[in-house]
N, C-alpha and C positions, 0 to 999 in steps of 0.2 A: 504493499500499500503506499502511495506517496500523497503529496498535497494536490497534485492534479485529480487523482482519483476521488479526493475528497471534495472536489468541486473548484478549486482555486487554480487558475493558469497563471503561473509566474511569467511565462513567456508572454501572454496577452497583457500583463502589466508592462513589461519592456517595450512592446509595440505601441501602446498607448503613449508611453512617455516619449517615444522617438516622433510619434505622429503629432503631438501637441507641442514639441519643443519650440518651433518656429512662431507659433501663436504667443506663447508666453513671453519670449524674447522680443517681441514687437512691442510689448508694454513697457519695457524697461525704461525708466527715468535715470538721470545721471547719477541719482544717488544710490541706485542699487550697487551692492558691493558682490562680488564674486559671481559665478556662472549660474548655470542652470542645474539642478539635480541635487543640490546639498541637502543636508538633513534639516536645515532651517534656511530662512531668508534673512539676508542682511541689508539694512537700509541705513544710510548715512544721515545724521541729523546736522550736518555742517551747515546746510542752507537755511536752518531756522536760527541760527545763532544769533542773528540781529534782533530777534524779537525781544521785547521787554520781559515779557513772562509767557513763553510758549506752552500752550496746553494742549495735550492729546485728547482727541475725540474718537470714539470707536463705535461701531455698530454691527450686529449681526442678525442674520435673517434667512429666510428660505424662499422658494418659490410656491410652495403649497401644492393644492390639488389642480394648479393649471397644468401641471407635469402630464396628467392623465390624458390631456388632449394631444401632447406631444407623442406619448406612447401610441395613441389610436392613429394618428396621422403620420408616425414615423419621421417626424422632423424635429431636430434636436439643435438646430443650429442657432436658435433665439433666445432659449431659456436661461441661457448663461447671461445675456444682457439684462433679463429680468433680475436675475440674482444679484448682479453688481448695483443694478438700480435701487432695489429695494433695501440694501445696506448704506449705499453712498448717499442718496436722497435724505436719508434719517440724519447723517453726521452734517451735512451741509445746512441742516435747519439749527444747527449751534454755532455756524459760521465757519465750519471747518474747511480747509483745504484738503482733499483726499491725497494721501500719500502712497499707501499700498493696500492690497488686497490678497485674501487667501481663500481657496475654496476647498470644498470637501464633497466627494461624490461617493455615495454608497449605491452599489448596484447588485443584482441578482447574479449577473455574469458580466464579466469584463468583455465587452465587444470593442476592440482597440478604435475602430472607425467611429463607432457612435460615442465614444469617450472623447474623442478628438474633435467631433462636431460640437459637443457640449463646451469643451474648453475653448474652442474657436470663438463661441458666443461670449465667453467669460472675458476673453482677450478683447473681443470689439467692445464689450462694456467698460472695461477698464481704459481702453483708448479714449472712449467718449468722455470718461470722468477724468482723465490724466493721471490715473493710479497705475502703479506698476501691481503687476501679478507676480508676487515674489515667493509664493508657495502653495501647496495644496496637497491633497491626499485622495486616492481612488481606492476605496475599500470594496473587495468582493465578498458578498454575504450569501453563498450558496445555502439553500434550504431555509433561509430566513425571508428572502425576498423572491418574487417570480423572476426568472432569468431575465424577462425583457424590461423589467422596470428599474428605476432608480430615483433617488433623492438627492436634493442638493442643498448645502448650507454655504454660507459666505460670512467673511469676516472683514470689515474694512477699518482702517485707521486714518485720522487726519489730523491736521494742526492748526490751531488759532491762536494769536496772541489775545490774553485774557481780556484786554480792554476792548477787543473786538468780538467778544462772544455774544451770540443772539440768544438773548434769555427771556424777552418778553417784558421784563421788569418795567422798562420806560414807555409801553404802550399806554395811550391816554385817550380819553374821550376827544373825538374830532379827527383821529387818525383814520387814514383810508386803508380799505382791505382790497388787495389785488390778487386776483386768480390767474395761475399759469395753467394753460390747456394741457390736458393729458392726451396721451397718444390713443386712448380707448380704455378698456376696462383695467389695464395694468395688471396686478397680481393678487387681487383680493376679490373675495366673494364667488370663487370658482364652486365651491361646495354646493351653493344655491344654484348656480348657472347649471351645474350637472344634474339637478333635479329638474330644471325648467325644460332643457333641451336633451333629446336623446343622445347619449354619448356613443354614437356609431360613426364609422367612416362615411357612410351614406349621409347622415344628417349634418356632418361637419364639412362635408364636400358640396353641400346645397349653397348655390348662389342666391342672393336677395338683391332684389331692385332697391330696397331701402338702404342696403349697405354698398351701394354704389357698384353692384354687380359683384362684389367680394363674396367669397364663401364665407359661412358662419365660422369655419375653422380659422382661415385667414385673418378674419376681424378679431377673433378672441385671442390668436396667438400674436398679435402684434405686440413687439416688446414694449415695456415699461419705459416711460420717458426719464431721461437722465438730465437734471436741472443744474448741472455745474457751471455750464457756460453763461445760463441765465444769471446766477448769483454773482459770478465773476464780473459780467457786464454792469451790473448795479452797483457793485463796490467800486469798480474802475471810476464809475461816473461821480463818486464820492458821496453817494446816498447811504444812510444808515437803514438796514433792516431792522426793524424793532422786534418783530416776531415773525416765525415762520411755522407752517404745519405741512407736514407730507400726508396727504390724504390717502391713507391705506386702510388697513381693516377697521371697521367702524365707521368708515365713511366721514361725512361732515360732523354728525353729532358727537363722535367721540374724538376727533383729532383736532377741530378748530379750538375748542376749549383748552388744549394741552398748551396753546401758546400765550394765554391770557393771564394777567395778573388779577388779584381780587379787586372788585370794584368797578368792573368795566364788562360791557356785553358786545360781542360780536354780531352785527346785524347784517346777514347776506340776503341780497335782493335776487330771488329766483330768475327773474327774467333778464338779469344783467349779462348772461352768458349763454352760449348755445349748448344745448345737450345732444351729444353724439346719437346718432341713429340706434347703435347697438343697445343703449340703455332703454330707449323707448320701445325697441323689439322685444327686449327682455321683459320690460314691465308688462307689456300687452300680453306676451306669450304665456308668462307666468301669473298672470294676474296678481301682481305685486302692487302694494300700496305705495304711495309716495313716500310716506314715513320709512318703510322698509328700504326703498331705493337710496335714500339720503343716509340712511343708518348703516348701508352696507357699502356703497359704491362712491367712487370720486365723482360721477355725474358729469364728467368733461373737465374737471380741474384736478390736476395731480398735485399742485402746490399752492398753498395759500400764504400770502405775506401781508404784514401790516407796516405801513411806512407813513411819516409825518404828511399830513394833507398837503403842504407846501411842496413836497418832494414827489407827489403823484405823477404829475405829467412827465417829470423828468425820469422816473421809474420806468413809465410806459415806453418813453423813446429809448432807454438803454436796453430793454426787453426786445423792442422792435430791431434794434441794431444787432441783437443776439438771434435774430431770426424766431423769436419767441411769440406765440400768440399769447396775448394777455388781456385781461378784461378788469375794469374797475367794478368790484362786485358787491361792496359794501363799505360800512363805516364803522367806527367804534364809538360807543355810547356810555353813559355811566349806568350803573346799576346799584341798587341799595342792597345792604347785606343780606346774603341769602338768596338773592334774585338770581334769575337766570343769566348765564354768561355767554349764551348762544341763542341766537333766534334766526329761523329762516322767514323772511317776509316776502 
């Protein structure tokens, strides 16, 4: 008996590493020390030595049950972008500049070409974020997972000077709320989506006129948008982002209040931004209530930020310069102690 007869192919692991090598190296920033394939990733902090008080910010996340669609459609080259986005978008909410990323892939069977496609997507996401992919692990779990399935987890690290941390503490009544357009459903709420639509190749390969002729699968597998360039453009314009919320699990209801200090309410105007057709199709097909939709999905806004009212127009211009679709979606008002801190109007 040997390891291969127990279900683990060492040779497949070697081949996976060889196939992904160029994708990984394409993400390396100058700070990466050493080559590819070490036991740990090394990253120089020399470039942040001029900060008054550098603070590391980190985030970890996965892709969730969106992966089920990738299994059905045998399409694995974009879920890695989702993985990076879910981690990176969280750390930029604190003002962090992404530095590096690590991934973890657990699979029922190591199929090198499939693993390489996944890592190709991770590398693409890292390039979008300006982060180096400096480490990872592919773990083969025979007998614990079906051979054709896998799960993904990621970990991101960024840095910000403490004086530039985005905390929400300075948000005040009169501030403007700006929403940054999402690329679609992103990577949340797929357990509900999988109850609304049949998860079959036939269903996912069905085109819809309301989706501009795209198939349901193409629309749902659209990768999560990464907002690093948007935040950089705002910062480079000299504008202070007072608060930021990544609209992920829990939708508007859970995430917008997370950026707010006590004593204020975020009022979001429903008619101030377009709702992508996929959400309307999901709502109608599943007979879902408006409350369920806003409590589960991003509804077309993947990121929400608060800025001073006087900076609102300059912020919109900075976002336009970064080719971001953005909308003025609301305002900050005062609220009494114990009052609601978020309202959809």
